[in-house]
TORKOLMI-387077 format. One record per residue (C-alpha): residue number from 1; residue in one letter; x, y, z. Coordinates in steps of 0.1 Angstrom, whole numbers, plus 5000, padded with zeros to 4 digits. Example, Ala and Ser with C-alpha at 12.3 -4.5 7.8 and 13.67 -1.06 7.14 Angstrom:
! TORKOLMI-387077
{k = 1, r = a, X = 5123, Y = 4955, Z = 5078}
{k = 2, r = s, X = 5137, Y = 4989, Z = 5071}
! end
This chain:
! TORKOLMI-387077
{k = 1, r = m, X = 4879, Y = 4862, Z = 4745}
{k = 2, r = p, X = 4879, Y = 4880, Z = 4779}
{k = 3, r = q, X = 4874, Y = 4917, Z = 4778}
{k = 4, r = t, X = 4902, Y = 4939, Z = 4789}
{k = 5, r = r, X = 4903, Y = 4971, Z = 4807}
{k = 6, r = r, X = 4934, Y = 4994, Z = 4808}
{k = 7, r = l, X = 4941, Y = 5014, Z = 4839}
{k = 8, r = p, X = 4955, Y = 5049, Z = 4838}
{k = 9, r = s, X = 4992, Y = 5049, Z = 4831}
{k = 10, r = s, X = 5004, Y = 5058, Z = 4866}
{k = 11, r = l, X = 4983, Y = 5029, Z = 4881}
{k = 12, r = r, X = 5000, Y = 5004, Z = 4857}
{k = 13, r = q, X = 5035, Y = 5013, Z = 4867}
{k = 14, r = f, X = 5039, Y = 4999, Z = 4901}
{k = 15, r = t, X = 5007, Y = 5010, Z = 4917}
{k = 16, r = p, X = 4966, Y = 4994, Z = 4982}
{k = 17, r = l, X = 4959, Y = 5006, Z = 5038}
{k = 18, r = r, X = 4932, Y = 4987, Z = 5048}
{k = 19, r = q, X = 4901, Y = 5005, Z = 5059}
{k = 20, r = f, X = 4883, Y = 5037, Z = 5052}
{k = 21, r = t, X = 4864, Y = 5052, Z = 5081}
{k = 22, r = p, X = 4850, Y = 5087, Z = 5087}
{k = 23, r = l, X = 4877, Y = 5110, Z = 5100}
{k = 24, r = r, X = 4874, Y = 5131, Z = 5131}
{k = 25, r = l, X = 4902, Y = 5156, Z = 5128}
{k = 26, r = v, X = 4892, Y = 5178, Z = 5158}
{k = 27, r = a, X = 4923, Y = 5196, Z = 5170}
{k = 28, r = a, X = 4944, Y = 5178, Z = 5144}
{k = 29, r = m, X = 4971, Y = 5204, Z = 5145}
{k = 30, r = t, X = 4977, Y = 5201, Z = 5182}
{k = 31, r = a, X = 4966, Y = 5166, Z = 5193}
{k = 32, r = p, X = 4993, Y = 5148, Z = 5174}
{k = 33, r = i, X = 5020, Y = 5163, Z = 5196}
{k = 34, r = a, X = 5006, Y = 5148, Z = 5227}
{k = 35, r = l, X = 4998, Y = 5116, Z = 5208}
{k = 36, r = a, X = 5033, Y = 5113, Z = 5195}
{k = 37, r = a, X = 5048, Y = 5118, Z = 5230}
{k = 38, r = a, X = 5025, Y = 5091, Z = 5244}
{k = 39, r = s, X = 5032, Y = 5066, Z = 5217}
{k = 40, r = l, X = 5069, Y = 5071, Z = 5211}
{k = 41, r = v, X = 5088, Y = 5039, Z = 5205}
{k = 42, r = a, X = 5124, Y = 5042, Z = 5193}
{k = 43, r = m, X = 5151, Y = 5022, Z = 5178}
{k = 44, r = p, X = 5183, Y = 5023, Z = 5199}
{k = 45, r = a, X = 5187, Y = 5057, Z = 5216}
{k = 46, r = a, X = 5191, Y = 5086, Z = 5192}
{k = 47, r = a, X = 5197, Y = 5123, Z = 5198}
{k = 48, r = a, X = 5169, Y = 5147, Z = 5192}
{k = 49, r = d, X = 5186, Y = 5162, Z = 5161}
{k = 50, r = k, X = 5191, Y = 5128, Z = 5144}
{k = 51, r = s, X = 5169, Y = 5112, Z = 5118}
{k = 52, r = e, X = 5133, Y = 5101, Z = 5126}
{k = 53, r = c, X = 5106, Y = 5083, Z = 5108}
{k = 54, r = i, X = 5069, Y = 5086, Z = 5118}
{k = 55, r = a, X = 5048, Y = 5055, Z = 5113}
{k = 56, r = p, X = 5012, Y = 5069, Z = 5111}
{k = 57, r = a, X = 4997, Y = 5039, Z = 5128}
{k = 58, r = k, X = 5001, Y = 5016, Z = 5158}
{k = 59, r = p, X = 5031, Y = 4993, Z = 5160}
{k = 60, r = g, X = 5031, Y = 4961, Z = 5140}
{k = 61, r = g, X = 5014, Y = 4972, Z = 5108}
{k = 62, r = g, X = 5025, Y = 4981, Z = 5073}
{k = 63, r = y, X = 5036, Y = 5017, Z = 5082}
{k = 64, r = d, X = 5058, Y = 5002, Z = 5111}
{k = 65, r = l, X = 5073, Y = 4979, Z = 5085}
{k = 66, r = t, X = 5080, Y = 5008, Z = 5062}
{k = 67, r = c, X = 5097, Y = 5029, Z = 5089}
{k = 68, r = r, X = 5119, Y = 5000, Z = 5100}
{k = 69, r = l, X = 5127, Y = 4991, Z = 5064}
{k = 70, r = a, X = 5145, Y = 5025, Z = 5062}
{k = 71, r = a, X = 5157, Y = 5026, Z = 5098}
{k = 72, r = n, X = 5173, Y = 4991, Z = 5098}
{k = 73, r = g, X = 5185, Y = 4994, Z = 5062}
{k = 74, r = l, X = 5202, Y = 5028, Z = 5065}
{k = 75, r = l, X = 5220, Y = 5018, Z = 5097}
{k = 76, r = e, X = 5229, Y = 4982, Z = 5088}
{k = 77, r = t, X = 5243, Y = 4992, Z = 5054}
{k = 78, r = g, X = 5263, Y = 5022, Z = 5067}
{k = 79, r = v, X = 5244, Y = 5049, Z = 5048}
{k = 80, r = i, X = 5238, Y = 5066, Z = 5082}
{k = 81, r = d, X = 5259, Y = 5061, Z = 5113}
{k = 82, r = s, X = 5233, Y = 5069, Z = 5140}
{k = 83, r = p, X = 5201, Y = 5050, Z = 5146}
{k = 84, r = m, X = 5169, Y = 5064, Z = 5132}
{k = 85, r = m, X = 5141, Y = 5069, Z = 5158}
{k = 86, r = v, X = 5107, Y = 5054, Z = 5149}
{k = 87, r = t, X = 5077, Y = 5073, Z = 5163}
{k = 88, r = y, X = 5041, Y = 5059, Z = 5161}
{k = 89, r = m, X = 5014, Y = 5085, Z = 5155}
{k = 90, r = p, X = 4981, Y = 5066, Z = 5147}
{k = 91, r = g, X = 4948, Y = 5083, Z = 5138}
{k = 92, r = g, X = 4926, Y = 5087, Z = 5108}
{k = 93, r = i, X = 4945, Y = 5061, Z = 5087}
{k = 94, r = g, X = 4974, Y = 5085, Z = 5084}
{k = 95, r = a, X = 4955, Y = 5118, Z = 5085}
{k = 96, r = v, X = 4967, Y = 5128, Z = 5120}
{k = 97, r = a, X = 5004, Y = 5124, Z = 5110}
{k = 98, r = y, X = 4998, Y = 5142, Z = 5077}
{k = 99, r = n, X = 4982, Y = 5172, Z = 5095}
{k = 100, r = h, X = 5009, Y = 5172, Z = 5121}
{k = 101, r = i, X = 5037, Y = 5174, Z = 5096}
{k = 102, r = i, X = 5020, Y = 5201, Z = 5076}
{k = 103, r = g, X = 5010, Y = 5222, Z = 5106}
{k = 104, r = v, X = 5038, Y = 5216, Z = 5131}
{k = 105, r = r, X = 5070, Y = 5202, Z = 5115}
{k = 106, r = s, X = 5068, Y = 5212, Z = 5078}
{k = 107, r = d, X = 5105, Y = 5224, Z = 5079}
{k = 108, r = d, X = 5120, Y = 5196, Z = 5099}
{k = 109, r = p, X = 5151, Y = 5184, Z = 5079}
{k = 110, r = n, X = 5155, Y = 5152, Z = 5099}
{k = 111, r = l, X = 5120, Y = 5138, Z = 5096}
{k = 112, r = v, X = 5104, Y = 5115, Z = 5071}
{k = 113, r = v, X = 5070, Y = 5099, Z = 5073}
{k = 114, r = a, X = 5060, Y = 5064, Z = 5061}
{k = 115, r = a, X = 5034, Y = 5062, Z = 5033}
{k = 116, r = s, X = 5020, Y = 5038, Z = 5009}
{k = 117, r = t, X = 4996, Y = 5035, Z = 4980}
{k = 118, r = g, X = 4969, Y = 5037, Z = 5007}
{k = 119, r = a, X = 4979, Y = 5073, Z = 5014}
{k = 120, r = a, X = 4974, Y = 5081, Z = 4978}
{k = 121, r = v, X = 4939, Y = 5065, Z = 4980}
{k = 122, r = n, X = 4930, Y = 5084, Z = 5011}
{k = 123, r = l, X = 4941, Y = 5117, Z = 4996}
{k = 124, r = a, X = 4920, Y = 5110, Z = 4965}
{k = 125, r = l, X = 4890, Y = 5103, Z = 4987}
{k = 126, r = g, X = 4895, Y = 5135, Z = 5008}
{k = 127, r = k, X = 4903, Y = 5115, Z = 5040}
{k = 128, r = f, X = 4932, Y = 5139, Z = 5050}
{k = 129, r = g, X = 4909, Y = 5169, Z = 5055}
{k = 130, r = k, X = 4917, Y = 5200, Z = 5035}
{k = 131, r = y, X = 4952, Y = 5189, Z = 5025}
{k = 132, r = s, X = 4963, Y = 5175, Z = 4992}
{k = 133, r = a, X = 4993, Y = 5156, Z = 4978}
{k = 134, r = d, X = 5008, Y = 5190, Z = 4970}
{k = 135, r = d, X = 5012, Y = 5199, Z = 5007}
{k = 136, r = v, X = 5042, Y = 5176, Z = 5013}
{k = 137, r = r, X = 5073, Y = 5165, Z = 4994}
{k = 138, r = w, X = 5074, Y = 5129, Z = 4983}
{k = 139, r = v, X = 5109, Y = 5115, Z = 4988}
{k = 140, r = g, X = 5110, Y = 5080, Z = 4974}
{k = 141, r = a, X = 5099, Y = 5043, Z = 4978}
{k = 142, r = l, X = 5120, Y = 5014, Z = 4989}
{k = 143, r = g, X = 5098, Y = 4984, Z = 4982}
{k = 144, r = v, X = 5066, Y = 4973, Z = 4966}
{k = 145, r = d, X = 5041, Y = 4945, Z = 4970}
{k = 146, r = y, X = 5014, Y = 4933, Z = 4946}
{k = 147, r = g, X = 4978, Y = 4923, Z = 4948}
{k = 148, r = a, X = 4966, Y = 4888, Z = 4942}
{k = 149, r = v, X = 4934, Y = 4869, Z = 4934}
{k = 150, r = v, X = 4932, Y = 4838, Z = 4956}
{k = 151, r = v, X = 4908, Y = 4809, Z = 4960}
{k = 152, r = s, X = 4909, Y = 4777, Z = 4981}
{k = 153, r = a, X = 4925, Y = 4746, Z = 4966}
{k = 154, r = d, X = 4891, Y = 4729, Z = 4963}
{k = 155, r = a, X = 4874, Y = 4759, Z = 4945}
{k = 156, r = p, X = 4858, Y = 4751, Z = 4912}
{k = 157, r = w, X = 4880, Y = 4776, Z = 4893}
{k = 158, r = q, X = 4913, Y = 4764, Z = 4879}
{k = 159, r = n, X = 4923, Y = 4797, Z = 4864}
{k = 160, r = l, X = 4912, Y = 4834, Z = 4863}
{k = 161, r = d, X = 4892, Y = 4830, Z = 4831}
{k = 162, r = e, X = 4869, Y = 4805, Z = 4847}
{k = 163, r = l, X = 4863, Y = 4828, Z = 4877}
{k = 164, r = m, X = 4857, Y = 4857, Z = 4855}
{k = 165, r = q, X = 4831, Y = 4839, Z = 4834}
{k = 166, r = d, X = 4812, Y = 4829, Z = 4866}
{k = 167, r = l, X = 4815, Y = 4864, Z = 4879}
{k = 168, r = k, X = 4801, Y = 4878, Z = 4847}
{k = 169, r = d, X = 4771, Y = 4854, Z = 4848}
{k = 170, r = h, X = 4764, Y = 4855, Z = 4886}
{k = 171, r = p, X = 4781, Y = 4885, Z = 4902}
{k = 172, r = g, X = 4761, Y = 4885, Z = 4934}
{k = 173, r = e, X = 4766, Y = 4848, Z = 4941}
{k = 174, r = i, X = 4804, Y = 4847, Z = 4946}
{k = 175, r = p, X = 4814, Y = 4862, Z = 4980}
{k = 176, r = f, X = 4847, Y = 4881, Z = 4978}
{k = 177, r = g, X = 4865, Y = 4891, Z = 5010}
{k = 178, r = a, X = 4896, Y = 4911, Z = 5021}
{k = 179, r = g, X = 4910, Y = 4932, Z = 5049}
{k = 180, r = g, X = 4890, Y = 4964, Z = 5044}
{k = 181, r = t, X = 4856, Y = 4979, Z = 5039}
{k = 182, r = v, X = 4840, Y = 4992, Z = 5007}
{k = 183, r = g, X = 4864, Y = 5018, Z = 4994}
{k = 184, r = s, X = 4895, Y = 5002, Z = 5008}
{k = 185, r = q, X = 4925, Y = 4991, Z = 4986}
{k = 186, r = d, X = 4915, Y = 4955, Z = 4988}
{k = 187, r = w, X = 4879, Y = 4963, Z = 4978}
{k = 188, r = m, X = 4893, Y = 4984, Z = 4949}
{k = 189, r = k, X = 4911, Y = 4953, Z = 4937}
{k = 190, r = a, X = 4879, Y = 4933, Z = 4936}
{k = 191, r = a, X = 4861, Y = 4963, Z = 4920}
{k = 192, r = l, X = 4887, Y = 4965, Z = 4891}
{k = 193, r = i, X = 4885, Y = 4927, Z = 4886}
{k = 194, r = a, X = 4847, Y = 4930, Z = 4883}
{k = 195, r = k, X = 4849, Y = 4960, Z = 4860}
{k = 196, r = s, X = 4873, Y = 4941, Z = 4837}
{k = 197, r = v, X = 4843, Y = 4920, Z = 4826}
{k = 198, r = d, X = 4819, Y = 4949, Z = 4827}
{k = 199, r = v, X = 4803, Y = 4939, Z = 4860}
{k = 200, r = s, X = 4794, Y = 4969, Z = 4882}
{k = 201, r = p, X = 4813, Y = 4968, Z = 4916}
{k = 202, r = r, X = 4780, Y = 4976, Z = 4932}
{k = 203, r = k, X = 4768, Y = 4941, Z = 4923}
{k = 204, r = l, X = 4797, Y = 4924, Z = 4941}
{k = 205, r = r, X = 4790, Y = 4904, Z = 4972}
{k = 206, r = y, X = 4819, Y = 4917, Z = 4994}
{k = 207, r = v, X = 4827, Y = 4907, Z = 5030}
{k = 208, r = s, X = 4849, Y = 4930, Z = 5051}
{k = 209, r = f, X = 4875, Y = 4918, Z = 5075}
{k = 210, r = e, X = 4900, Y = 4935, Z = 5100}
{k = 211, r = g, X = 4930, Y = 4924, Z = 5080}
{k = 212, r = g, X = 4944, Y = 4900, Z = 5054}
{k = 213, r = g, X = 4951, Y = 4873, Z = 5079}
{k = 214, r = e, X = 4915, Y = 4872, Z = 5090}
{k = 215, r = a, X = 4903, Y = 4872, Z = 5054}
{k = 216, r = l, X = 4926, Y = 4844, Z = 5045}
{k = 217, r = a, X = 4913, Y = 4823, Z = 5074}
{k = 218, r = a, X = 4878, Y = 4830, Z = 5062}
{k = 219, r = l, X = 4888, Y = 4817, Z = 5027}
{k = 220, r = l, X = 4902, Y = 4785, Z = 5042}
{k = 221, r = g, X = 4871, Y = 4781, Z = 5063}
{k = 222, r = n, X = 4849, Y = 4784, Z = 5032}
{k = 223, r = h, X = 4832, Y = 4816, Z = 5044}
{k = 224, r = i, X = 4842, Y = 4835, Z = 5013}
{k = 225, r = k, X = 4852, Y = 4822, Z = 4979}
{k = 226, r = v, X = 4877, Y = 4848, Z = 4966}
{k = 227, r = f, X = 4903, Y = 4867, Z = 4986}
{k = 228, r = t, X = 4918, Y = 4898, Z = 4970}
{k = 229, r = g, X = 4950, Y = 4900, Z = 4991}
{k = 230, r = d, X = 4986, Y = 4907, Z = 4986}
{k = 231, r = l, X = 5014, Y = 4884, Z = 4974}
{k = 232, r = s, X = 5035, Y = 4889, Z = 5005}
{k = 233, r = e, X = 5006, Y = 4877, Z = 5027}
{k = 234, r = l, X = 5006, Y = 4844, Z = 5008}
{k = 235, r = k, X = 5042, Y = 4833, Z = 5010}
{k = 236, r = a, X = 5037, Y = 4809, Z = 5040}
{k = 237, r = q, X = 5007, Y = 4793, Z = 5023}
{k = 238, r = l, X = 5020, Y = 4788, Z = 4988}
{k = 239, r = s, X = 5033, Y = 4753, Z = 4996}
{k = 240, r = s, X = 5005, Y = 4743, Z = 5019}
{k = 241, r = g, X = 4983, Y = 4729, Z = 4993}
{k = 242, r = k, X = 4954, Y = 4748, Z = 5007}
{k = 243, r = i, X = 4951, Y = 4778, Z = 4983}
{k = 244, r = r, X = 4953, Y = 4784, Z = 4946}
{k = 245, r = v, X = 4965, Y = 4818, Z = 4934}
{k = 246, r = l, X = 4947, Y = 4826, Z = 4902}
{k = 247, r = a, X = 4965, Y = 4857, Z = 4894}
{k = 248, r = a, X = 4992, Y = 4882, Z = 4905}
{k = 249, r = l, X = 4982, Y = 4918, Z = 4900}
{k = 250, r = s, X = 5017, Y = 4928, Z = 4888}
{k = 251, r = e, X = 5030, Y = 4939, Z = 4854}
{k = 252, r = e, X = 5052, Y = 4909, Z = 4851}
{k = 253, r = r, X = 5056, Y = 4875, Z = 4869}
{k = 254, r = m, X = 5075, Y = 4877, Z = 4901}
{k = 255, r = g, X = 5104, Y = 4854, Z = 4907}
{k = 256, r = g, X = 5112, Y = 4829, Z = 4935}
{k = 257, r = p, X = 5082, Y = 4812, Z = 4951}
{k = 258, r = y, X = 5059, Y = 4833, Z = 4930}
{k = 259, r = a, X = 5073, Y = 4823, Z = 4896}
{k = 260, r = d, X = 5045, Y = 4799, Z = 4887}
{k = 261, r = i, X = 5017, Y = 4825, Z = 4894}
{k = 262, r = p, X = 5004, Y = 4840, Z = 4862}
{k = 263, r = t, X = 4996, Y = 4877, Z = 4860}
{k = 264, r = a, X = 4960, Y = 4889, Z = 4853}
{k = 265, r = t, X = 4974, Y = 4907, Z = 4823}
{k = 266, r = e, X = 4989, Y = 4877, Z = 4807}
{k = 267, r = q, X = 4955, Y = 4860, Z = 4811}
{k = 268, r = g, X = 4938, Y = 4888, Z = 4792}
{k = 269, r = y, X = 4926, Y = 4910, Z = 4820}
{k = 270, r = d, X = 4946, Y = 4942, Z = 4823}
{k = 271, r = v, X = 4943, Y = 4947, Z = 4860}
{k = 272, r = t, X = 4974, Y = 4956, Z = 4881}
{k = 273, r = w, X = 4976, Y = 4967, Z = 4917}
{k = 274, r = p, X = 5011, Y = 4974, Z = 4931}
{k = 275, r = i, X = 5015, Y = 4986, Z = 4967}
{k = 276, r = w, X = 5045, Y = 5009, Z = 4972}
{k = 277, r = r, X = 5061, Y = 5016, Z = 5005}
{k = 278, r = g, X = 5077, Y = 5050, Z = 5007}
{k = 279, r = y, X = 5082, Y = 5083, Z = 5025}
{k = 280, r = y, X = 5073, Y = 5120, Z = 5024}
{k = 281, r = m, X = 5087, Y = 5152, Z = 5042}
{k = 282, r = g, X = 5073, Y = 5185, Z = 5051}
{k = 283, r = n, X = 5068, Y = 5210, Z = 5023}
{k = 284, r = d, X = 5090, Y = 5237, Z = 5038}
{k = 285, r = v, X = 5123, Y = 5217, Z = 5040}
{k = 286, r = s, X = 5151, Y = 5231, Z = 5020}
{k = 287, r = d, X = 5160, Y = 5216, Z = 4986}
{k = 288, r = a, X = 5193, Y = 5206, Z = 5001}
{k = 289, r = d, X = 5177, Y = 5187, Z = 5030}
{k = 290, r = y, X = 5152, Y = 5171, Z = 5006}
{k = 291, r = n, X = 5179, Y = 5160, Z = 4983}
{k = 292, r = t, X = 5199, Y = 5146, Z = 5012}
{k = 293, r = w, X = 5171, Y = 5122, Z = 5019}
{k = 294, r = v, X = 5166, Y = 5113, Z = 4983}
{k = 295, r = e, X = 5203, Y = 5104, Z = 4980}
{k = 296, r = r, X = 5201, Y = 5084, Z = 5012}
{k = 297, r = l, X = 5173, Y = 5063, Z = 4998}
{k = 298, r = k, X = 5190, Y = 5059, Z = 4964}
{k = 299, r = q, X = 5222, Y = 5047, Z = 4982}
{k = 300, r = l, X = 5203, Y = 5023, Z = 5003}
{k = 301, r = n, X = 5185, Y = 5009, Z = 4973}
{k = 302, r = d, X = 5218, Y = 5003, Z = 4955}
{k = 303, r = k, X = 5233, Y = 4983, Z = 4984}
{k = 304, r = p, X = 5234, Y = 4946, Z = 4976}
{k = 305, r = e, X = 5227, Y = 4937, Z = 5012}
{k = 306, r = f, X = 5196, Y = 4958, Z = 5012}
{k = 307, r = a, X = 5180, Y = 4933, Z = 4988}
{k = 308, r = e, X = 5180, Y = 4907, Z = 5015}
{k = 309, r = i, X = 5164, Y = 4932, Z = 5041}
{k = 310, r = r, X = 5137, Y = 4940, Z = 5016}
{k = 311, r = e, X = 5130, Y = 4905, Z = 5006}
{k = 312, r = a, X = 5128, Y = 4894, Z = 5043}
{k = 313, r = r, X = 5098, Y = 4918, Z = 5046}
{k = 314, r = g, X = 5080, Y = 4904, Z = 5016}
{k = 315, r = l, X = 5087, Y = 4933, Z = 4993}
{k = 316, r = f, X = 5100, Y = 4936, Z = 4957}
{k = 317, r = p, X = 5124, Y = 4962, Z = 4942}
{k = 318, r = i, X = 5112, Y = 4996, Z = 4930}
{k = 319, r = q, X = 5129, Y = 5025, Z = 4913}
{k = 320, r = k, X = 5112, Y = 5058, Z = 4922}
{k = 321, r = f, X = 5130, Y = 5086, Z = 4940}
{k = 322, r = g, X = 5130, Y = 5124, Z = 4942}
{k = 323, r = a, X = 5111, Y = 5145, Z = 4916}
{k = 324, r = d, X = 5102, Y = 5113, Z = 4897}
{k = 325, r = f, X = 5084, Y = 5099, Z = 4928}
{k = 326, r = d, X = 5069, Y = 5132, Z = 4937}
{k = 327, r = t, X = 5053, Y = 5135, Z = 4903}
{k = 328, r = y, X = 5042, Y = 5098, Z = 4903}
{k = 329, r = v, X = 5023, Y = 5101, Z = 4936}
{k = 330, r = k, X = 5005, Y = 5132, Z = 4925}
{k = 331, r = d, X = 4995, Y = 5117, Z = 4892}
{k = 332, r = q, X = 4984, Y = 5086, Z = 4911}
{k = 333, r = v, X = 4962, Y = 5106, Z = 4934}
{k = 334, r = a, X = 4946, Y = 5122, Z = 4903}
{k = 335, r = d, X = 4940, Y = 5088, Z = 4888}
{k = 336, r = f, X = 4925, Y = 5075, Z = 4920}
{k = 337, r = k, X = 4901, Y = 5105, Z = 4921}
{k = 338, r = d, X = 4888, Y = 5095, Z = 4886}
{k = 339, r = l, X = 4886, Y = 5058, Z = 4896}
{k = 340, r = a, X = 4866, Y = 5067, Z = 4928}
{k = 341, r = k, X = 4841, Y = 5087, Z = 4908}
{k = 342, r = e, X = 4838, Y = 5058, Z = 4883}
{k = 343, r = v, X = 4830, Y = 5032, Z = 4909}
{k = 344, r = g, X = 4806, Y = 5055, Z = 4928}
{k = 345, r = l, X = 4827, Y = 5063, Z = 4959}
{k = 346, r = t, X = 4827, Y = 5101, Z = 4953}
{k = 347, r = k, X = 4807, Y = 5125, Z = 4932}
! end
């Protein structure tokens, strides 16, 4: 029987950004102001005192998607009647925006910042400088994606168990690949998969790529054998006949085009990796303003038409808002700290 490994409880609930690099936070408190002004891109014109979402990355990535999920959803469903402005503030994989909110706009009642499980990972690894998860207020999440274990259609493994047996016997001979370096979310998926059969992640043969699309192309080109990506990245390929998804890293099977993909858990390997898309605010906003945003997200989540907006962006439903979400993220960061020590990323 395959060996199982249970994750901390917060990681199993609905628990990856892409790449961890050394941070240079020189003048982090002041540089973001100029950076934001230089990289401001807005939804339809909005007044300065109206709602704003900061995407702590360049346009087109997951944080952009997260901001527009709220901006488009809130406006199109009538939860707000004025367009939300979207501002791009890249730098330090979210660290520049995090420092900016804490140091400059901690009491701004109109501002939310996009975040994901990646922010929790970065906080756990100390990538946001001196600040912790306690220095902001976590508002809620509007969608979640899940990790997946993918091989090419002509790979020798028909199911996860066959891959795991080969991995246990020959860990350094199976090249894994994904969109991130060692320590990234996608690497952590591979690390947990290895650890579920008592293989040290240090023995893995792991190839880093710039993003999931590049890693998937490498899989199809036979440059890697296993891709630890996300379900949403695979939707266009599911019917192509070119890939085989051995497992979804979700608690339960997903519906629709993913219904035939078994979870790792149901195959005997208790490995899950959800990727939430949510928001935080400054720590000095009033309880009333914080609760206003919590209620906005709750209202949006309950709108039937929002389900289509979320699905169009490759995300699944989630139910975490307010104090519940705030506690969840902080617990998750603590669990990630333990996991990072366990796999040798931190001391």
